[in-house]
N, C-alpha and C positions, 0 to 999 in steps of 0.2 A: 882531389875532388874536382870533377868537371865544373866548368863555369856555369853550365846550365843548371846543374844540381844545386850549386851554391845559390844561384839566383832564386830557384824554387823555394829553398828553405828560408831564404831571407824574406821572400814575398809572403810565405805562409805565416811567418812570425809577425810580419808587419800588419797583416789584415786580421790577425786573430781577435783583436778587440775592437775592430772597426764597427761603427754604427753608421750604416749607409744613410745618406740623405737622399731625398727625391731627385736631386740633381746629379747624383753620382754617375749614372750611366751617360748623361749628357756631357759631363766634364771629361769622362774617359774618352768619349768619341771625339772631343775637340782637341785632344792631345796630338803632339807631333807623331807622324808615321813611325819615326825611329823608336819612339817610346812604345808604340803598340807592338813593334817587332821585339823589343826587349822583353816585354811581359808575356809574349806568346807562350813561352815554356811554362809559365805559371798560370796559364789560362784555366786549367781544371780547378786549381785551388781557388782562384779568384771567383769563378762561377759558383763553386760550392759556397763560398763565403757570402756572395750576393744572394743566393737562394735562401740561405739560413736567415740572413738579416731581413730579407723581404718577407719571409714567412712570419717572423717575429713582429714586424711592423703591421702586418695584416691582422694578426691576432690581438694586437693592442690598440687597434684603431676602432672607431665607432662603427665601421662597416664590418659585416660578418665575413669571415674567411670564405674564399671562394670554394674551398674544399668542403664546406658545410652546406648541406642542402636538405630541403624538406623531403621526407620519405614519400616517394611516389611509385606507382606501378608495383613491381615485385618487391620493393623495399617496404611497402606499407602493409601493416597487419590490420585487417578490418574485422571487428567483432560484431556479428549480426545478432542482436538480442531481440527478444519478444517478451510480452507480458502474458503470464499464465492466466487463462480464463477460469472462471468459477464454474465447475461442472458438478459440484456436490448436489445431490438430489435429482440429477438427471438420469434417465435410462442409460445403460452403458453404451449402447450404439450411438446415441445422440452425443454423449460425452466424448467418445473417441473421435467422432467427426468434428466436433468443436475444437478439440485439441489439434487435430490434423490441419484444420483451416488456419490455426494460429501458428503453424510451423513446428508443432511438437509431436511426439510419438508415444504410443503405448506398446511396448515391445513384448508384452506378456500375452501370447495368443489365447490362453485360457481366460484371462480377464477381458480381453478385447471382444470375445464372443459370448460373454456372460449375458444373461437376460435380466439381471437384477438392476438395482439402482446404486449409484455412487454414494457411499457414505462418507468417505474421506479421500483426500488427494494430497500428493506430495510430489513437487513443491505446491504450496498453497496458492490460492488465487491472489493475483496482484503482484507476485514476485517477478522480477526481471531476470530472465535466464537466457542462455545461448540457444539460438534456433537449433532444433533437432534434439533437444533435451528429452529424456525419457520421463514421463509422468507416471507415477505409481498410483493406482486406484484401488481403494478398498470397497468391495462390492457386497451389498446385503440383499436380502430378498425384497421384492417389491412390497411397498407399504400395504399393510393390512388395515390401516385406519379407514373407516367408512367415509365415503365421499360426502356424507352430510356435513362434514367440516367445511365443505365449499371449496372454492378455488384458492389454493395456497401458493399460487405463483409468486407472490411477494409477501404473503402472510396477512394481507390487509382484508381479505374476505374469508371469513370462516364463521361457522356456527350461526349463520343467518344475519350477520352484520357486515358492514363495510367501515373500515377505519379511514377517515379522510385526512386526518392530521396526525403527525408525529413530530417531536422535536427534531430539529435539523441535525443530520449526521448519524441518525440511527438506521439500522438495517435489520431485516427480519432474522431471527435467531435460527430459522430453518428447522423448527420442530413444532409439534402440536400435541395436545393431550385431550383425552375424552374421559368424562365421568370422574375426574379427580376432585371436583367440588360438588359432588352430588350427581345423581343420575341425569343424563342429558345436559351435562355442563361441558364446556369446551374452553381450551385455553391455548395461548401462544405468547411469545415474547419478542421483544426487539432490543437490540444490543448496540453498543458502540463497536466500531470495527476493531478486530483484534482482541475483543474481550474474552477472558478465560471461559472455556466451555463450562456450562452449568450455572453461570451467573446471568443476570439480566439487568436491564436499565428500566424498561417499561414492560409490564405484563398485563394482558387483557384477559378477563374471564367472562364468558357468556353463559348465562343461566337460562335454560328454556324449560317449559312445562312446569312440573312440580318444583324443580330446583329454583325457579325464579322467585318463589315465595320467600327464600332466604333474604333477598335484598329488601323486600318490604319489611321483614322483621328487623333487619339491621337498621333501617331508617328510623324505626321507632326506638330501638334500644340505644343506638349511638346518640341520637338526638337528646335523649333523656340524660345522657352522661356527658353532655357538653360539646358534642361534635357540631361543627358549623354546618348549616344547611344552605343550599344554593339552588338556583334554577337552571336546569338543563333542558332546553327545548320545551319549556312549559311544564316540565316534570320536576318534582322536588328531588334533590340529591343530597347525600351527606359527603362532606369533605373534611377529612380528619387524618390522624395518624393512628395506626392500629399496632398493638404489640403482638408478639408471636402467640400470645395466649388469647388473642381476639378481643382485647380490651382497648378502650379509647386511651391514648397516651397523652401526656402533657405536650403542649405546643413546642417546648424547647427540647423534647426527647429526640435525639438525632440518631437513634438506633432502631426506631420503629418505622413502619412502612406507611408512606403517604398514600392515601386511598380516597377514591371517589366512587360512589355507587348510586345507581338509579334504575328505574324501570322505564324501558323505552315504550313498551305497550304490553297489553295483557299477555302473560306467558313468555315475555322476553325481557331480561334484565342484564345489566353489565356492571362489573367492577373493574377499575383500572388501578394498578399499583405502580409506584415509582420506588425503586430500591433506595435504601438509606444512603448508599455511596453516591448514586447518581443524583440524589436530591441535594447533595452538597455542592453540585456543579451548576444547578439551575434553580429557578423559582418554581418549586414543585407544585404549589397550589395553583399558580397561574397556568402552568403547563397541563396539569390534570384537567382543569376546566376546558382548555382549548382542545385537548384530546377528546373529552366527552362530547363537546359541542360538534365535533366532526364525525361522530359515530352515528350511522343511520342503519335502520333495518333494510335488509335486502328484500325487495318486493318480488 
């Protein structure tokens, strides 16, 4: 075996378990020139050992390894997200434009050019999605409900009244009904966000004309059966719980509907209901009075 090969093997074996100290390079440089010449043939092995040890020292130190870096430029993946706007109830053209402005698309040409109103959307309003997401719209015919329900932009104006106060956190249920409580009666409801369709938290019914006489009759009937009476804007009102059968319920009945009713003026009366489930979350009696006190006739 050549002397150079023997020296190389000996050097490799010698440094196999070496743990380099910070002063190793300095010490090597300080050695005699003859020593440097002797180890020249083992230079590759020595360099490999030093690189391996230095890499280990970096990974085990408090400082991050220089080979680790934050992703920048082409290394970085940027997710551009947007919040889906609420377009239910809007004419299709207006809904498509609102979605476009938000960075979303409606890629169904037939839907995008429809002349009806949006009844449902998917993804639903408030969701965070990637910019460019396709929003599916369910379109129905334009509403045939007469405009005597008033401005239903937020549900607070309808049937000749304006609702000035609602418990915090409620939003319009985006529906209205006519003549369900007698001819020329109107109703709508307000819900907690995300509430299951068909349920309500607060419902308001307006009675006009002949239908308003029902409230005067209720005031007499309910009061005689123990319902509390109170004053709303100088008018007597009943404040009680009503069973599904229309009877006054016991105060501790938690499955009946908390109700307040009164006449605002001749030919215009109102009843407000709080659902049994929502009544468990709030002081129903106090909230019913505040809602009632905030309702005014539209002049």
